[in-house]
N, C-alpha and C positions, 0 to 999 in steps of 0.2 A: 320704746321711743328712742330715737337716736339723738346724739348730742347736737347742739347747734353748730353751724359751720364756724370754723376757726377764723382768726384774724387773717391768716395767710390766704384762705379761700376767698374771703371778702376782697383782699388786695388783688387777687388774680381776676376776680370779676371786674373790679374797677379798671384794671389794666386792659382787659378785653374791651370794655366800653370806650376807653380812651383810644384804642386802636380801631374803633368803629365796628367792632364785632358785637352784634346783638342778635339773640335768637328770636326770630319773628313770633313763634308760638308763645314763648314766655312773655314777650313784650305785649302781645295781644291780651294775654291773661292779666298782666299787670294793669293795662289800660282799663280792662273790663272791671277789675276789682277796685280800681281807684276812681271810678266814675269819669274816666277820660281826663283826669287832672294830671298833666304831664309831670309835675314835680312829685306828686304822690306816686305816680306810676313808676318813675325812676327808682324811688326807694323800694317799691314793691318788687320791681324787676330784680334789683340787687339781691333782695331776700330770696326770691324764687330761683335765680340763677345760682346763688351760693348753695342752696339746698340741692339743686340739680347737680352741680359740680361735685359736691360732697358724695352724693350717691354714685356718680360715675367713677369717682376715685376709689370708693369702697369696692365697687364691682370689678374694677381693673385689678386692684390688689388681690381680691379673692381669686380671680382668673389666673393671675401669675402664681399664686400659691398652689392652686390646683394643678397647674402645668408643671411646676417644680416637683410636686409629689408624684405625678405620673412619670416624670423623667427619672426620678430617684428609684421608683419601683420597677422601671424597665430594665430587663436584663437581655443583653445580646444573646443570640443562639449559642455562641461559643463560650459564654460565661459559665463558670462552675464555681459554686460556693464551696466552702469547706464541708458543709453537710452533703452536698452532691458528691464530692470526692470520696467521702466516707462510705456513702451508699454504693458507689461503683467499685469499691475495692474487692479484689477476688478472694 
């Protein structure tokens, strides 16, 4: 089970909404789960979007870490480690 979204994530969701950005699919889900009560739907939307944003953030961080690991392990063709140099000594 993951941690509940942070205050920062909730603030970002609120900022999105103030800017007029609403995810239609999540809004429809919120309306359905709230019995089409707009006030309850807004609260539900915030909860759904915060969870969604938290998951997106987690996935983005994992992708960046994986990319960093790949780049760290990449060796150009002309790269020789000290072990490679010892192996190639006559």
